[in-house]
SESE-381418 format. One record per residue (C-alpha): residue number from 1; x, y, z. Coordinates in steps of 0.5 Angstrom, whole numbers, plus 500, padded with zeros to 3 digits. Example, Ala and Ser with C-alpha at 12.3 -4.5 7.8 and 13.67 -1.06 7.14 Angstrom:
REM residues 2
<num: 1	c1: 525	c2: 491	c3: 516>
<num: 2	c1: 527	c2: 498	c3: 514>
//
This chain:
REM residues 463
<num: 1	c1: 500	c2: 500	c3: 500>
<num: 2	c1: 503	c2: 507	c3: 498>
<num: 3	c1: 501	c2: 513	c3: 501>
<num: 4	c1: 495	c2: 517	c3: 498>
<num: 5	c1: 496	c2: 524	c3: 496>
<num: 6	c1: 491	c2: 528	c3: 500>
<num: 7	c1: 486	c2: 531	c3: 494>
<num: 8	c1: 486	c2: 539	c3: 495>
<num: 9	c1: 480	c2: 543	c3: 493>
<num: 10	c1: 481	c2: 547	c3: 486>
<num: 11	c1: 480	c2: 554	c3: 487>
<num: 12	c1: 483	c2: 559	c3: 483>
<num: 13	c1: 485	c2: 566	c3: 484>
<num: 14	c1: 478	c2: 569	c3: 483>
<num: 15	c1: 476	c2: 564	c3: 488>
<num: 16	c1: 481	c2: 566	c3: 493>
<num: 17	c1: 480	c2: 573	c3: 493>
<num: 18	c1: 473	c2: 572	c3: 494>
<num: 19	c1: 474	c2: 568	c3: 500>
<num: 20	c1: 479	c2: 573	c3: 503>
<num: 21	c1: 476	c2: 579	c3: 501>
<num: 22	c1: 477	c2: 585	c3: 505>
<num: 23	c1: 472	c2: 590	c3: 508>
<num: 24	c1: 472	c2: 597	c3: 505>
<num: 25	c1: 479	c2: 601	c3: 507>
<num: 26	c1: 479	c2: 608	c3: 510>
<num: 27	c1: 474	c2: 612	c3: 513>
<num: 28	c1: 468	c2: 607	c3: 512>
<num: 29	c1: 464	c2: 608	c3: 519>
<num: 30	c1: 464	c2: 600	c3: 520>
<num: 31	c1: 464	c2: 598	c3: 527>
<num: 32	c1: 471	c2: 597	c3: 529>
<num: 33	c1: 469	c2: 590	c3: 532>
<num: 34	c1: 466	c2: 588	c3: 526>
<num: 35	c1: 473	c2: 589	c3: 522>
<num: 36	c1: 477	c2: 585	c3: 527>
<num: 37	c1: 472	c2: 580	c3: 527>
<num: 38	c1: 473	c2: 580	c3: 519>
<num: 39	c1: 480	c2: 580	c3: 520>
<num: 40	c1: 481	c2: 574	c3: 525>
<num: 41	c1: 476	c2: 570	c3: 521>
<num: 42	c1: 480	c2: 571	c3: 514>
<num: 43	c1: 486	c2: 569	c3: 518>
<num: 44	c1: 483	c2: 563	c3: 521>
<num: 45	c1: 481	c2: 561	c3: 514>
<num: 46	c1: 488	c2: 562	c3: 511>
<num: 47	c1: 491	c2: 558	c3: 517>
<num: 48	c1: 487	c2: 552	c3: 515>
<num: 49	c1: 488	c2: 552	c3: 508>
<num: 50	c1: 496	c2: 553	c3: 509>
<num: 51	c1: 496	c2: 547	c3: 514>
<num: 52	c1: 492	c2: 543	c3: 509>
<num: 53	c1: 497	c2: 545	c3: 503>
<num: 54	c1: 504	c2: 544	c3: 507>
<num: 55	c1: 503	c2: 542	c3: 514>
<num: 56	c1: 503	c2: 546	c3: 520>
<num: 57	c1: 511	c2: 546	c3: 521>
<num: 58	c1: 512	c2: 549	c3: 514>
<num: 59	c1: 507	c2: 555	c3: 515>
<num: 60	c1: 510	c2: 562	c3: 516>
<num: 61	c1: 506	c2: 568	c3: 519>
<num: 62	c1: 508	c2: 572	c3: 513>
<num: 63	c1: 504	c2: 567	c3: 509>
<num: 64	c1: 498	c2: 567	c3: 513>
<num: 65	c1: 498	c2: 574	c3: 513>
<num: 66	c1: 499	c2: 575	c3: 505>
<num: 67	c1: 493	c2: 570	c3: 504>
<num: 68	c1: 488	c2: 573	c3: 508>
<num: 69	c1: 490	c2: 580	c3: 506>
<num: 70	c1: 492	c2: 582	c3: 513>
<num: 71	c1: 498	c2: 586	c3: 515>
<num: 72	c1: 503	c2: 582	c3: 520>
<num: 73	c1: 502	c2: 588	c3: 525>
<num: 74	c1: 495	c2: 587	c3: 525>
<num: 75	c1: 496	c2: 579	c3: 525>
<num: 76	c1: 500	c2: 580	c3: 532>
<num: 77	c1: 495	c2: 585	c3: 535>
<num: 78	c1: 489	c2: 579	c3: 534>
<num: 79	c1: 494	c2: 573	c3: 536>
<num: 80	c1: 500	c2: 573	c3: 540>
<num: 81	c1: 503	c2: 568	c3: 535>
<num: 82	c1: 502	c2: 562	c3: 530>
<num: 83	c1: 500	c2: 557	c3: 535>
<num: 84	c1: 495	c2: 562	c3: 538>
<num: 85	c1: 492	c2: 563	c3: 531>
<num: 86	c1: 491	c2: 555	c3: 530>
<num: 87	c1: 488	c2: 555	c3: 537>
<num: 88	c1: 483	c2: 560	c3: 535>
<num: 89	c1: 482	c2: 556	c3: 528>
<num: 90	c1: 480	c2: 550	c3: 533>
<num: 91	c1: 475	c2: 554	c3: 537>
<num: 92	c1: 472	c2: 556	c3: 530>
<num: 93	c1: 471	c2: 550	c3: 527>
<num: 94	c1: 469	c2: 547	c3: 533>
<num: 95	c1: 464	c2: 552	c3: 534>
<num: 96	c1: 461	c2: 552	c3: 527>
<num: 97	c1: 460	c2: 544	c3: 528>
<num: 98	c1: 457	c2: 545	c3: 534>
<num: 99	c1: 452	c2: 550	c3: 531>
<num: 100	c1: 451	c2: 545	c3: 525>
<num: 101	c1: 449	c2: 540	c3: 530>
<num: 102	c1: 445	c2: 544	c3: 534>
<num: 103	c1: 441	c2: 547	c3: 528>
<num: 104	c1: 439	c2: 540	c3: 526>
<num: 105	c1: 437	c2: 538	c3: 533>
<num: 106	c1: 429	c2: 537	c3: 534>
<num: 107	c1: 428	c2: 536	c3: 542>
<num: 108	c1: 421	c2: 532	c3: 540>
<num: 109	c1: 425	c2: 527	c3: 536>
<num: 110	c1: 427	c2: 520	c3: 538>
<num: 111	c1: 434	c2: 520	c3: 540>
<num: 112	c1: 436	c2: 516	c3: 534>
<num: 113	c1: 433	c2: 521	c3: 530>
<num: 114	c1: 437	c2: 526	c3: 533>
<num: 115	c1: 443	c2: 523	c3: 533>
<num: 116	c1: 442	c2: 521	c3: 525>
<num: 117	c1: 441	c2: 529	c3: 524>
<num: 118	c1: 447	c2: 530	c3: 528>
<num: 119	c1: 451	c2: 526	c3: 524>
<num: 120	c1: 448	c2: 528	c3: 517>
<num: 121	c1: 450	c2: 535	c3: 519>
<num: 122	c1: 457	c2: 534	c3: 521>
<num: 123	c1: 457	c2: 530	c3: 514>
<num: 124	c1: 455	c2: 536	c3: 511>
<num: 125	c1: 460	c2: 540	c3: 514>
<num: 126	c1: 465	c2: 535	c3: 512>
<num: 127	c1: 463	c2: 535	c3: 505>
<num: 128	c1: 463	c2: 543	c3: 504>
<num: 129	c1: 469	c2: 544	c3: 509>
<num: 130	c1: 474	c2: 538	c3: 509>
<num: 131	c1: 480	c2: 542	c3: 511>
<num: 132	c1: 477	c2: 545	c3: 517>
<num: 133	c1: 474	c2: 538	c3: 519>
<num: 134	c1: 480	c2: 534	c3: 517>
<num: 135	c1: 484	c2: 539	c3: 522>
<num: 136	c1: 478	c2: 538	c3: 528>
<num: 137	c1: 478	c2: 530	c3: 527>
<num: 138	c1: 486	c2: 529	c3: 525>
<num: 139	c1: 489	c2: 535	c3: 529>
<num: 140	c1: 495	c2: 539	c3: 526>
<num: 141	c1: 502	c2: 535	c3: 525>
<num: 142	c1: 507	c2: 538	c3: 529>
<num: 143	c1: 503	c2: 542	c3: 534>
<num: 144	c1: 504	c2: 543	c3: 541>
<num: 145	c1: 501	c2: 540	c3: 547>
<num: 146	c1: 497	c2: 547	c3: 548>
<num: 147	c1: 494	c2: 546	c3: 541>
<num: 148	c1: 492	c2: 538	c3: 542>
<num: 149	c1: 489	c2: 540	c3: 549>
<num: 150	c1: 484	c2: 545	c3: 545>
<num: 151	c1: 483	c2: 540	c3: 540>
<num: 152	c1: 481	c2: 535	c3: 546>
<num: 153	c1: 476	c2: 540	c3: 549>
<num: 154	c1: 473	c2: 540	c3: 542>
<num: 155	c1: 472	c2: 533	c3: 542>
<num: 156	c1: 470	c2: 533	c3: 549>
<num: 157	c1: 464	c2: 537	c3: 547>
<num: 158	c1: 462	c2: 533	c3: 542>
<num: 159	c1: 462	c2: 527	c3: 546>
<num: 160	c1: 458	c2: 531	c3: 551>
<num: 161	c1: 452	c2: 532	c3: 546>
<num: 162	c1: 452	c2: 525	c3: 544>
<num: 163	c1: 452	c2: 522	c3: 551>
<num: 164	c1: 446	c2: 528	c3: 552>
<num: 165	c1: 442	c2: 525	c3: 547>
<num: 166	c1: 444	c2: 517	c3: 548>
<num: 167	c1: 443	c2: 516	c3: 555>
<num: 168	c1: 442	c2: 523	c3: 559>
<num: 169	c1: 441	c2: 519	c3: 566>
<num: 170	c1: 447	c2: 516	c3: 566>
<num: 171	c1: 453	c2: 520	c3: 569>
<num: 172	c1: 459	c2: 521	c3: 565>
<num: 173	c1: 464	c2: 518	c3: 570>
<num: 174	c1: 468	c2: 514	c3: 566>
<num: 175	c1: 465	c2: 507	c3: 567>
<num: 176	c1: 462	c2: 507	c3: 561>
<num: 177	c1: 466	c2: 508	c3: 555>
<num: 178	c1: 461	c2: 507	c3: 550>
<num: 179	c1: 460	c2: 515	c3: 548>
<num: 180	c1: 468	c2: 515	c3: 547>
<num: 181	c1: 468	c2: 509	c3: 543>
<num: 182	c1: 462	c2: 512	c3: 538>
<num: 183	c1: 465	c2: 519	c3: 537>
<num: 184	c1: 472	c2: 515	c3: 536>
<num: 185	c1: 468	c2: 511	c3: 530>
<num: 186	c1: 465	c2: 517	c3: 527>
<num: 187	c1: 472	c2: 520	c3: 527>
<num: 188	c1: 475	c2: 514	c3: 524>
<num: 189	c1: 470	c2: 514	c3: 518>
<num: 190	c1: 470	c2: 521	c3: 517>
<num: 191	c1: 478	c2: 522	c3: 517>
<num: 192	c1: 479	c2: 517	c3: 513>
<num: 193	c1: 474	c2: 519	c3: 507>
<num: 194	c1: 477	c2: 527	c3: 508>
<num: 195	c1: 484	c2: 525	c3: 508>
<num: 196	c1: 483	c2: 521	c3: 501>
<num: 197	c1: 478	c2: 526	c3: 498>
<num: 198	c1: 472	c2: 522	c3: 499>
<num: 199	c1: 468	c2: 527	c3: 503>
<num: 200	c1: 462	c2: 527	c3: 499>
<num: 201	c1: 461	c2: 519	c3: 501>
<num: 202	c1: 460	c2: 522	c3: 508>
<num: 203	c1: 452	c2: 524	c3: 508>
<num: 204	c1: 450	c2: 517	c3: 505>
<num: 205	c1: 454	c2: 514	c3: 511>
<num: 206	c1: 450	c2: 517	c3: 516>
<num: 207	c1: 444	c2: 512	c3: 516>
<num: 208	c1: 449	c2: 506	c3: 517>
<num: 209	c1: 453	c2: 510	c3: 522>
<num: 210	c1: 447	c2: 511	c3: 526>
<num: 211	c1: 445	c2: 504	c3: 526>
<num: 212	c1: 451	c2: 502	c3: 528>
<num: 213	c1: 451	c2: 507	c3: 534>
<num: 214	c1: 444	c2: 504	c3: 536>
<num: 215	c1: 446	c2: 497	c3: 536>
<num: 216	c1: 449	c2: 499	c3: 543>
<num: 217	c1: 444	c2: 499	c3: 549>
<num: 218	c1: 443	c2: 506	c3: 553>
<num: 219	c1: 446	c2: 502	c3: 559>
<num: 220	c1: 451	c2: 497	c3: 560>
<num: 221	c1: 450	c2: 490	c3: 563>
<num: 222	c1: 452	c2: 490	c3: 570>
<num: 223	c1: 460	c2: 487	c3: 570>
<num: 224	c1: 462	c2: 491	c3: 564>
<num: 225	c1: 464	c2: 498	c3: 567>
<num: 226	c1: 471	c2: 500	c3: 567>
<num: 227	c1: 475	c2: 500	c3: 573>
<num: 228	c1: 477	c2: 507	c3: 576>
<num: 229	c1: 484	c2: 509	c3: 573>
<num: 230	c1: 488	c2: 508	c3: 579>
<num: 231	c1: 495	c2: 506	c3: 578>
<num: 232	c1: 496	c2: 499	c3: 576>
<num: 233	c1: 503	c2: 495	c3: 575>
<num: 234	c1: 504	c2: 494	c3: 568>
<num: 235	c1: 503	c2: 486	c3: 567>
<num: 236	c1: 509	c2: 486	c3: 563>
<num: 237	c1: 513	c2: 486	c3: 569>
<num: 238	c1: 512	c2: 478	c3: 569>
<num: 239	c1: 515	c2: 477	c3: 563>
<num: 240	c1: 508	c2: 474	c3: 560>
<num: 241	c1: 508	c2: 479	c3: 554>
<num: 242	c1: 514	c2: 480	c3: 549>
<num: 243	c1: 516	c2: 487	c3: 549>
<num: 244	c1: 517	c2: 491	c3: 543>
<num: 245	c1: 524	c2: 491	c3: 544>
<num: 246	c1: 530	c2: 486	c3: 546>
<num: 247	c1: 536	c2: 491	c3: 547>
<num: 248	c1: 536	c2: 491	c3: 554>
<num: 249	c1: 543	c2: 495	c3: 554>
<num: 250	c1: 549	c2: 496	c3: 549>
<num: 251	c1: 554	c2: 491	c3: 547>
<num: 252	c1: 561	c2: 492	c3: 549>
<num: 253	c1: 565	c2: 497	c3: 546>
<num: 254	c1: 571	c2: 496	c3: 542>
<num: 255	c1: 573	c2: 490	c3: 538>
<num: 256	c1: 567	c2: 484	c3: 538>
<num: 257	c1: 567	c2: 477	c3: 535>
<num: 258	c1: 559	c2: 478	c3: 535>
<num: 259	c1: 556	c2: 478	c3: 528>
<num: 260	c1: 556	c2: 485	c3: 525>
<num: 261	c1: 548	c2: 484	c3: 523>
<num: 262	c1: 547	c2: 482	c3: 531>
<num: 263	c1: 551	c2: 489	c3: 533>
<num: 264	c1: 547	c2: 493	c3: 528>
<num: 265	c1: 540	c2: 490	c3: 530>
<num: 266	c1: 542	c2: 492	c3: 538>
<num: 267	c1: 544	c2: 499	c3: 535>
<num: 268	c1: 537	c2: 499	c3: 532>
<num: 269	c1: 533	c2: 497	c3: 537>
<num: 270	c1: 536	c2: 501	c3: 542>
<num: 271	c1: 535	c2: 507	c3: 538>
<num: 272	c1: 528	c2: 505	c3: 537>
<num: 273	c1: 527	c2: 505	c3: 545>
<num: 274	c1: 531	c2: 511	c3: 546>
<num: 275	c1: 526	c2: 515	c3: 541>
<num: 276	c1: 520	c2: 512	c3: 544>
<num: 277	c1: 522	c2: 514	c3: 551>
<num: 278	c1: 524	c2: 521	c3: 549>
<num: 279	c1: 517	c2: 522	c3: 545>
<num: 280	c1: 513	c2: 520	c3: 551>
<num: 281	c1: 517	c2: 524	c3: 556>
<num: 282	c1: 518	c2: 531	c3: 552>
<num: 283	c1: 514	c2: 530	c3: 546>
<num: 284	c1: 515	c2: 530	c3: 539>
<num: 285	c1: 518	c2: 537	c3: 538>
<num: 286	c1: 523	c2: 536	c3: 543>
<num: 287	c1: 526	c2: 530	c3: 539>
<num: 288	c1: 533	c2: 531	c3: 537>
<num: 289	c1: 538	c2: 526	c3: 534>
<num: 290	c1: 544	c2: 528	c3: 539>
<num: 291	c1: 539	c2: 526	c3: 545>
<num: 292	c1: 537	c2: 519	c3: 541>
<num: 293	c1: 544	c2: 517	c3: 540>
<num: 294	c1: 546	c2: 519	c3: 547>
<num: 295	c1: 540	c2: 515	c3: 550>
<num: 296	c1: 542	c2: 509	c3: 545>
<num: 297	c1: 549	c2: 509	c3: 547>
<num: 298	c1: 551	c2: 510	c3: 540>
<num: 299	c1: 555	c2: 515	c3: 536>
<num: 300	c1: 551	c2: 520	c3: 531>
<num: 301	c1: 555	c2: 517	c3: 526>
<num: 302	c1: 552	c2: 510	c3: 527>
<num: 303	c1: 545	c2: 514	c3: 528>
<num: 304	c1: 546	c2: 516	c3: 521>
<num: 305	c1: 548	c2: 510	c3: 518>
<num: 306	c1: 541	c2: 507	c3: 521>
<num: 307	c1: 536	c2: 512	c3: 520>
<num: 308	c1: 537	c2: 519	c3: 516>
<num: 309	c1: 533	c2: 523	c3: 520>
<num: 310	c1: 530	c2: 524	c3: 527>
<num: 311	c1: 523	c2: 523	c3: 523>
<num: 312	c1: 525	c2: 516	c3: 520>
<num: 313	c1: 527	c2: 514	c3: 527>
<num: 314	c1: 520	c2: 516	c3: 529>
<num: 315	c1: 517	c2: 512	c3: 524>
<num: 316	c1: 522	c2: 506	c3: 525>
<num: 317	c1: 519	c2: 506	c3: 532>
<num: 318	c1: 512	c2: 507	c3: 530>
<num: 319	c1: 513	c2: 501	c3: 526>
<num: 320	c1: 516	c2: 496	c3: 531>
<num: 321	c1: 510	c2: 498	c3: 536>
<num: 322	c1: 505	c2: 497	c3: 531>
<num: 323	c1: 508	c2: 490	c3: 528>
<num: 324	c1: 509	c2: 488	c3: 535>
<num: 325	c1: 501	c2: 490	c3: 537>
<num: 326	c1: 499	c2: 486	c3: 531>
<num: 327	c1: 503	c2: 480	c3: 532>
<num: 328	c1: 501	c2: 479	c3: 540>
<num: 329	c1: 494	c2: 480	c3: 538>
<num: 330	c1: 494	c2: 476	c3: 532>
<num: 331	c1: 497	c2: 470	c3: 536>
<num: 332	c1: 492	c2: 470	c3: 541>
<num: 333	c1: 486	c2: 471	c3: 536>
<num: 334	c1: 489	c2: 465	c3: 532>
<num: 335	c1: 489	c2: 461	c3: 538>
<num: 336	c1: 482	c2: 460	c3: 538>
<num: 337	c1: 481	c2: 457	c3: 531>
<num: 338	c1: 474	c2: 458	c3: 529>
<num: 339	c1: 471	c2: 461	c3: 535>
<num: 340	c1: 471	c2: 468	c3: 533>
<num: 341	c1: 467	c2: 471	c3: 539>
<num: 342	c1: 472	c2: 469	c3: 544>
<num: 343	c1: 478	c2: 470	c3: 539>
<num: 344	c1: 476	c2: 477	c3: 539>
<num: 345	c1: 476	c2: 477	c3: 546>
<num: 346	c1: 483	c2: 474	c3: 547>
<num: 347	c1: 486	c2: 478	c3: 542>
<num: 348	c1: 484	c2: 485	c3: 545>
<num: 349	c1: 486	c2: 482	c3: 552>
<num: 350	c1: 493	c2: 481	c3: 549>
<num: 351	c1: 493	c2: 487	c3: 546>
<num: 352	c1: 491	c2: 491	c3: 552>
<num: 353	c1: 497	c2: 487	c3: 556>
<num: 354	c1: 502	c2: 489	c3: 551>
<num: 355	c1: 500	c2: 496	c3: 551>
<num: 356	c1: 500	c2: 496	c3: 559>
<num: 357	c1: 507	c2: 493	c3: 559>
<num: 358	c1: 510	c2: 498	c3: 554>
<num: 359	c1: 507	c2: 505	c3: 556>
<num: 360	c1: 513	c2: 509	c3: 552>
<num: 361	c1: 511	c2: 505	c3: 545>
<num: 362	c1: 504	c2: 505	c3: 546>
<num: 363	c1: 504	c2: 513	c3: 547>
<num: 364	c1: 508	c2: 514	c3: 541>
<num: 365	c1: 504	c2: 509	c3: 536>
<num: 366	c1: 497	c2: 511	c3: 539>
<num: 367	c1: 498	c2: 518	c3: 541>
<num: 368	c1: 504	c2: 522	c3: 538>
<num: 369	c1: 502	c2: 519	c3: 531>
<num: 370	c1: 497	c2: 524	c3: 530>
<num: 371	c1: 502	c2: 530	c3: 531>
<num: 372	c1: 508	c2: 527	c3: 526>
<num: 373	c1: 506	c2: 527	c3: 519>
<num: 374	c1: 502	c2: 524	c3: 513>
<num: 375	c1: 507	c2: 518	c3: 513>
<num: 376	c1: 506	c2: 516	c3: 520>
<num: 377	c1: 498	c2: 516	c3: 519>
<num: 378	c1: 500	c2: 512	c3: 513>
<num: 379	c1: 503	c2: 507	c3: 517>
<num: 380	c1: 497	c2: 507	c3: 522>
<num: 381	c1: 492	c2: 506	c3: 517>
<num: 382	c1: 496	c2: 499	c3: 514>
<num: 383	c1: 496	c2: 497	c3: 522>
<num: 384	c1: 488	c2: 499	c3: 522>
<num: 385	c1: 487	c2: 495	c3: 516>
<num: 386	c1: 490	c2: 489	c3: 520>
<num: 387	c1: 486	c2: 490	c3: 526>
<num: 388	c1: 479	c2: 491	c3: 522>
<num: 389	c1: 481	c2: 484	c3: 518>
<num: 390	c1: 480	c2: 481	c3: 525>
<num: 391	c1: 473	c2: 484	c3: 525>
<num: 392	c1: 471	c2: 482	c3: 518>
<num: 393	c1: 468	c2: 475	c3: 519>
<num: 394	c1: 463	c2: 478	c3: 524>
<num: 395	c1: 459	c2: 481	c3: 518>
<num: 396	c1: 458	c2: 474	c3: 516>
<num: 397	c1: 456	c2: 471	c3: 523>
<num: 398	c1: 452	c2: 476	c3: 524>
<num: 399	c1: 448	c2: 475	c3: 518>
<num: 400	c1: 447	c2: 468	c3: 519>
<num: 401	c1: 444	c2: 470	c3: 526>
<num: 402	c1: 439	c2: 475	c3: 524>
<num: 403	c1: 443	c2: 481	c3: 525>
<num: 404	c1: 445	c2: 486	c3: 519>
<num: 405	c1: 451	c2: 490	c3: 520>
<num: 406	c1: 453	c2: 495	c3: 515>
<num: 407	c1: 459	c2: 492	c3: 512>
<num: 408	c1: 461	c2: 499	c3: 509>
<num: 409	c1: 463	c2: 502	c3: 516>
<num: 410	c1: 462	c2: 497	c3: 522>
<num: 411	c1: 468	c2: 494	c3: 522>
<num: 412	c1: 472	c2: 501	c3: 521>
<num: 413	c1: 468	c2: 504	c3: 526>
<num: 414	c1: 469	c2: 499	c3: 531>
<num: 415	c1: 476	c2: 499	c3: 530>
<num: 416	c1: 476	c2: 507	c3: 530>
<num: 417	c1: 472	c2: 507	c3: 537>
<num: 418	c1: 477	c2: 502	c3: 540>
<num: 419	c1: 483	c2: 506	c3: 538>
<num: 420	c1: 480	c2: 512	c3: 541>
<num: 421	c1: 479	c2: 509	c3: 548>
<num: 422	c1: 486	c2: 506	c3: 548>
<num: 423	c1: 488	c2: 513	c3: 546>
<num: 424	c1: 484	c2: 517	c3: 551>
<num: 425	c1: 487	c2: 512	c3: 557>
<num: 426	c1: 494	c2: 513	c3: 554>
<num: 427	c1: 494	c2: 520	c3: 553>
<num: 428	c1: 491	c2: 521	c3: 561>
<num: 429	c1: 497	c2: 517	c3: 563>
<num: 430	c1: 493	c2: 511	c3: 565>
<num: 431	c1: 496	c2: 506	c3: 560>
<num: 432	c1: 497	c2: 501	c3: 566>
<num: 433	c1: 490	c2: 501	c3: 567>
<num: 434	c1: 488	c2: 498	c3: 560>
<num: 435	c1: 487	c2: 491	c3: 562>
<num: 436	c1: 481	c2: 492	c3: 566>
<num: 437	c1: 478	c2: 495	c3: 560>
<num: 438	c1: 478	c2: 488	c3: 556>
<num: 439	c1: 471	c2: 486	c3: 558>
<num: 440	c1: 468	c2: 493	c3: 556>
<num: 441	c1: 472	c2: 493	c3: 549>
<num: 442	c1: 470	c2: 486	c3: 548>
<num: 443	c1: 463	c2: 488	c3: 548>
<num: 444	c1: 464	c2: 494	c3: 544>
<num: 445	c1: 467	c2: 490	c3: 539>
<num: 446	c1: 462	c2: 484	c3: 539>
<num: 447	c1: 455	c2: 488	c3: 540>
<num: 448	c1: 454	c2: 490	c3: 533>
<num: 449	c1: 455	c2: 483	c3: 530>
<num: 450	c1: 452	c2: 478	c3: 536>
<num: 451	c1: 447	c2: 483	c3: 539>
<num: 452	c1: 448	c2: 486	c3: 546>
<num: 453	c1: 446	c2: 480	c3: 550>
<num: 454	c1: 451	c2: 475	c3: 547>
<num: 455	c1: 456	c2: 480	c3: 546>
<num: 456	c1: 456	c2: 482	c3: 554>
<num: 457	c1: 456	c2: 474	c3: 555>
<num: 458	c1: 462	c2: 473	c3: 551>
<num: 459	c1: 466	c2: 479	c3: 555>
<num: 460	c1: 464	c2: 477	c3: 562>
<num: 461	c1: 465	c2: 469	c3: 560>
<num: 462	c1: 458	c2: 467	c3: 562>
<num: 463	c1: 457	c2: 463	c3: 556>
//
């Protein structure tokens, strides 16, 4: 699979002039607040367009000001820096998404109809403003922690809306992860199509997504609640789960009788581990080659013999973590032969144990991927295809038992929902608590295919 180019909207110079048309200059008698709002709107729109064209790190303040037809001094009067402008863009698209959903909301409608209206409104926004919605659901590569927190708040608001229309009497106390997973599934289906330039498909998928969301009852069966996120010892300490890496310490310096291939493997594994550790501790922007080399106990020259850049080292670490996650999941899944429901449960349990045993690699592969680059998303997409393939047999099984999940979105949405829950735990620093979520995630994975009662029985081992 090759990286897919992002389809860009074709807009000529006349269209750009229209989108960034300035208010009349000079003595026009307009309210100064109106003028400032118009300038800020043009700056936010320009920032979104430039991020889509060349990525956040490459966007310069001068480029934004030029495209928006706003002077640089005016930009700095409205926004302190590029990061604050990006945060303003997040606030703007989140507000407009909220307004679109609110306009579709009819209190007298049943919850399922309200949810369908919300999904259709969001899909319509994605179709007309794909770059802005892509920024909301995917984030901006290279953005800092303040920006990621702003995006998190926007997604929290979406989760609160879904919860209020799905199960308003159930508290949002963290024990029921269904809403997080539902939003994750919607985000996955939306992001993949926007990224591939297929956003026009989204309105037609809204009914299928609504049907998928409706396959989960409003209340969890007793025993499926997620435990509190208290510190939990990593299960990998027992040695039961193979780690993502195997180089515990550098080999002895000087002349060695060891095969060259073994030495290079040890160096590569130490670089991978050092990269994951640095990113988990300090964030991707703080990753530097000298620190990677120092922690991995290799020279800068040795680093460059293995990886051409720090980004290449990041992608190498990401591939290692995802490969191991797929391997442990697949091995556990395959051990159950034709018993697909219990194979899914075993695979999820193994995946959660692995992530808890490797918190640094878990953070890099599930959280930092979205801040890295399009190449890191392409690696993630290939891994997601592997996880979705494990869910595909559920479609035929469901049809034999009278359920009708939509094959176009169900496995994709389920995989995206599980990813969202894992992302949330890891981002909050609760990676060690993930094994306790296995019953609820098993239920979430199986309910659209088996029906909620049987899915709960498999998750709780009562069948």
